[in-house]
N, C-alpha and C positions, 0 to 999 in steps of 0.2 A: 268166491271170487277167484281163487287159485285155479279151480277147475276150468273157469272161463278162459283164463290166460293160457292154460295148457292147450285147450282146444284150438283157439285162434292162433296161437304161436306156431302150430303145425302148418298153418297156411302162410306163414311168413308175412311179408308186407301186405299182401292182398287181404289176409284175415284181419290184420290190424286196421286196414282201411275201412272195411265194411263194419267192423265193430264200432269205430269212431263215428261213422255216419249214423248208426242206430242210436248211440249214446247222445249225440248232439241234436237229434230230432226229438228227443224227449225233453219236456220243459222242466221236469223235477226228478228228484231221487237219483241223480247221477253224480259220481265222484268227479273231481277235476280231471280233464283229459290228460294233462301233463303227468299226473300220477299213473295213469294207465300206460302211457307211452314209456315212462321211466321204468315201470314194472316189466314191460316186455324187454326193455334193454337190460334189466337186471337178470332176466331169465336167459337171454342170449346176447352177451356183450359183442358178438360178431356183427350185430346189426349196425348199420351205418347211421350215425347221428344226424347228419344233414338230410339223408333220405327219410329217416323217421320224422324229422321236423316237417319236411315238405308233404309227406303222406298224411301226417297228423293234421296239418293246417288245411289240406284239401278235404279230408274226410270231415273235419269239424265244420268247414264252410258249407259243404253240401248238406250236412245234417241241420245246420242252423237255417239254411234256405228252406228246407222242408218244414221246419218249425215255423218259420215266418209265414209260409203259405197256409199252414194249418191255422195259424192265429187269425188270418183274415176272416175265417168263418165267424168269429165272435163279434166282428164289426156290425153285423146285422142286428145284434141285440142292444146296441147303444143308441141313445137318442139323437135326433137331428142336430141339436145344438152342439153336442159333443163331437159329432162327426165333422161339423163345420170347423170347430176349434182345432181338431187334429189335422184337418186338411190345411189350415192356415200355417200350422207348425211345419208340415211337410213342405209346403211351398217356400216358406222362409228359409229352411235349411237347404233347399235346392238352389236358391239364389246365392247362398254363401259359398264362396270358393273353398273347396276342400271341406265343406261342412259335414257331409256324410262320411267322407274318408276319415276325417279326424275323429269323429265320434266312434266309428267302428274300430279304428286303430287303438284308441285309448282303452276301450272295453276289452280288446283282444290281448293287449300286452300287459294289462294289470289284472288284479284279482276281481275286478268288477264282474258281476254276473251277466254274461253275454246272452243267456236265455232271455233275460228281461229286455235287453236291447232289441233282439230280433222279434220278440212277441209284440213289442211296441211298434216296430217297423211294419209288422203284419197288419196290425189294427189300423195303422196310418195308410196302408196300401202303397208303400213306397216302392218306386221303380227307379233305381239308380245304381249303375254298375260300380260307382266309386265306393259305395258302402261295402261291397263284397271285396274289392281290392284292399281297402283299409283293414278289414278283418283278417284277410289271408296273410298280408304282410306282418301284421302284429302278432298273429298266432305262430307263424313260422319262426319269427325271431324269439318269441317267448319260449316255444318248445325247445329250440336249440339250446337256449341258456339253461332251462330247467333240466333237460336230459343230461347236459354236460356236467352239472353239479349234483346229479341225483344220487351219487354215491354217498353224499353227505346229507341231503335233504329228504330222500325217499322214506327211510325207515321211520323217522319221527312223524311224518305226515300219515303214513299208513297206520301207525298206532293211534294217531288222533282220530282218524275216520273210523277205525275199528271200534273205538270206545265212545264215539260221539254221534250215534245215529240220530239222537234227539236234536243235536246241533244242526245236522244236515236238514232235518225236517223243518226246524225253525227258520233256517236260511231260505228254504224253498217257499215256505208260507209267506215270509217277509217279502220275497220277490214278487209273489202274486199280489200282495197288498199294494206294493209299489206300483204295479201295473195299473191297478184300479185308480190309485191316486193320480197317476200320470194321465189317465184318460179323463179324469174329472177336472183337471186344470183348464181354466179358460185361457187358452193360448192366444185367442184374438186380443184379449185385454193385456195379457202379459207382453206380447210383442209390440202392440201399437201404443199402449199407454203405460207400459212398464209397471203394471199393477197386478199383483197376484190375487186372483179370485178363482173360485171353484164353481163348476157347473153342478147344480144340485142333482145328485144321482137319483134315478128312478129305479124301481125294481125291474130287472131284466125279465122279459117274457120268454120263457123257454118253450 
């Protein structure tokens, strides 16, 4: 990991920007982006925190958009009933004022896994600019806070991730399981009748 930081740090902000795009386009096996940004700041304290936050939020957003469009590919493998259910949810959120903005903002500014959110958006084929705005604003604010306090928080978190690869794998697998559960919820029933039911999954044909 240190070698990667050294290579991209030589490119300054541009290198950090492209690294974050690549990281956020990947659905699994990536450390939290704020840790990466804080590590670059630890290597070069001359870097400007507001600039790092803006570049980080922009790179993370572009990467998540790429992940969202990649996730659309998997929609073809789910049944008609589940597609209809997910379309109902997408239309419901579209009608809610600030629905997509709020959901993206909450995932961006908290430790919730945003890869899960954008994979779900991709499967739902969502097209709404407010979800991007909410994510960018939330991430910019979160990165500014975390980089600012990284002198205290960075070392413990680096030690945690160095020693807990299994934990990262468990988290990633859990996120994928949550995506499957999310896709199997009967959103038609949940939204109209306030009743939680699941669409019986079928084996996906690859």
